[in-house]
C-alpha positions, 0 to 999 in steps of 0.5 A: 193305982186307986189312989192315983186315980182318986187324986186325978179325979179330985184334981179335975173336980177342983179345976172345974170348980175353979173355972166356975168360980172365975166365970161367976166372978167375971159375970158379977164384975160385968153386972156391977159395971153395967149397974154403975153405968146405968146409975151414972146415966140416971144421975146425969139425966137427973142433973140435966133435968134439974138444970133444965127445970132451973133454967125454965124457972129463971125464964118464967121469972124473967117473963113474969117480971117483964109482964109486970113492968109492961103492966105498970107502964100501961097503968101509968099511961092510963093514969096520966090520960085519966088525970087529963080527962078529969081536969077537963071533964067539966068543960065542953068539947067546944070550949076545949077546942076553942082554947086549943086552937088559940093556944096553937095558932093565936097571935097573942098568947097573953090575951085578956079575952077571946070572942067566938063567933059561928059563921054559917055557910053562905056568909060573905067573907067581908059582910061590909063589901056587899059588891063582892059576892064571895061567900064561905062554902061551909060553916066556920068558926072565928075566934078573935081577941078584944084588940085588933093586935090580938089577931083572929083565927077563922077555921072549920073543923074536920072532926079528927083533930085537924082544922082548915084555917082561912087566912082572913085578915083581922081588919080589911084594909087595916080598918081604912076605907077600901081604896077606890083604885082597886078593881072588883075583879082583882078583889073577887080573885083575892077573896076566892084565893082565900077560900080555895087555899085553906091551911090544914093544921093539926091541933096539939092538945097542949097543957091542960092548965093553960087550956082551962085558964084560956077557957075562963076568958072565952065568950061565945057571941050569938 
């Protein structure tokens, strides 16, 4: 009886130990699984973070390249403007304007010489016709070539790159004496039409070398 009882208790103890060992084993497996999941999650986050950092670096490099290209373009534009200013720096603003006006609107671009006359407000449109009292309402500038075929430009400046052009002929009546059959009232109306219907025009800067060559042929008549 005692041996049987002893065997029974030993069996019970072994069963308890087995259950405890199985429980510990399962707990260890769960801990390992949890640790593996945690490690996988951390690894995935690290990979995602590395990928984001790489994308950010690529974007920063792209932006830097774009900024450098814009900066280079701005420097080139500034350099071109600077060269233009340097070329014309030894000439006055008025000389540059006269040359540009002629290059834009002159009848003969291959002119040998140009004469510039400043006409004050209140001057008769045709000083030779004292019986026609129609005068310039403002100061004007008249540029003409050495020959009548070169043409003439009469204008006033607006200070903003535009001018008002008066359609004054190079020669009144083609250089002939005024016909006697022309009525004074008609002539006055014609002159008033010239000063009331000026043409607003923009002056294109044009080529600096052409401007400089033309300035050399300009003479201002006092």
